[in-house]
N, C-alpha and C positions, 0 to 999 in steps of 0.2 A: 288650362285651367290652374288659376293660382289655386294653392292649399289653402285649406279653411283655418283662417285664426285662432289659435287657441284662446280661451278665454281667461281672464285676467283673475289670477287668485289672491284672494284678501284672506288673513287669518286673524281672528279676532280672539283675544285670550280668555278663556273659560275655564272652570275645572268641571268634571263630569256633573258634578251636581247642578252648576250653574248655566250648562250648555243651552239647554230648552231655553230658558230663561233668555239668555244672551241672544241665542235665534230668534226669538221671536221679537224681541227689541231691535235687533238688525233688519228684521221684516218690515216693521214698523217704522224705522229709519227710511226705507227703501221706497215706503207707500208715501212717506211724505215728501220725498223728492223726488216724486212723479210717476215712479213704476207704477204699472198697472198691477191690481193682484194677482191676474192671469199669468204675468210674467213671472211671477217666483213660485218654485220649489222647494219644499224644507225637508230635508232627510235625516233623520235620527239613526244611530247607531246601537244604541239600547232601547230600554222602553219607547215605546210609541210615543207620539206627542200626543197629549191631551185631546185635542182635535181629532184628531184621527181615530183615537178610542172612541172619543164621543159618535162620530161617524158611521163608522163600523157596527155601533150598535143598531143601525138601521137596516143593516145589511151588506154584502158587498156589491151587490150590482147599485146601489146608491151610491154606495162611497164608490166604486170605479166609475159611475159616470160622471163625477163631480170633475173627475182628473180629464175626462176625454170633450167635456164642456169646457175647460181651460179658462172659468170665466173668473177663479178665486184662487188665491193661496192654497197648492194642495200640499199636504203634509203624509210622509208615506215612511215606512218603515224602513232601512237598506237592504233587508233580504228580500225586499219587493220592489228595488228601484230600477228592476230589469223591467218590470212593466208599465213604467213611465215614460210619456213622450219627454223630449227635450224643452226646457224652457229658458227664456233668455238669462235669467237668473238663478243659481242653485245655492239655498245654504244649507250646510252639513252641520248639523249638532252632535258632537262626538258626546253623547250622553251617557256612554258605556259602551259595555261589548269586549269581546276579546281582540286582543291585538289582530289577528289574522281578519275578524271581521270590520275593523276599520281599515284594516290595508287594503281589502277588498272594495270599501265604501268610498275610498278615496277617489281612485280611478272612474267606478262607477258615477258619482257624482260629477267629476268634472265631464265624463263623456256627454250628459245630460244640459251643461252649462253652455250657451249658447256664447256668452258676456261675458257674465262674469260666477265665479265661484269663492261663497266666502264661507269658511270653514271655521266653527265656534270651537274650542277645545282648548287642551293643552300644548302649548308652543312645543316642550321637550320631546313630550309624549310623540307626537307628531313629526317632529323632528327624526325620532329614531327609526320612524316608520316608513318614512318617503325613503 
């Protein structure tokens, strides 16, 4: 049995303040290129994505039900990334968080990326953590 092919990694430069916006633009680009919304997972390392905050206001069951349905882009905080299933593309928004949290989020995001991991963050900081 051949080993699984590792996901391609792409880095998109962003500051912690612009990482979520850059990640959203990256998701839009992926969808414009023909990716299905259910193919994309967006993980944040700092404050939760505004979509996740909004959806969680309806309760945990409804929020996690959307992840299980797999029909739309799903946004999750890095602290809960272990609960999500793999998707073909993972976008990691490095929008804050400690170096330790980011260092844990990178391999967690890569483990859930079937074909591609796109990291939106500060290239210098990420190089130091890798």
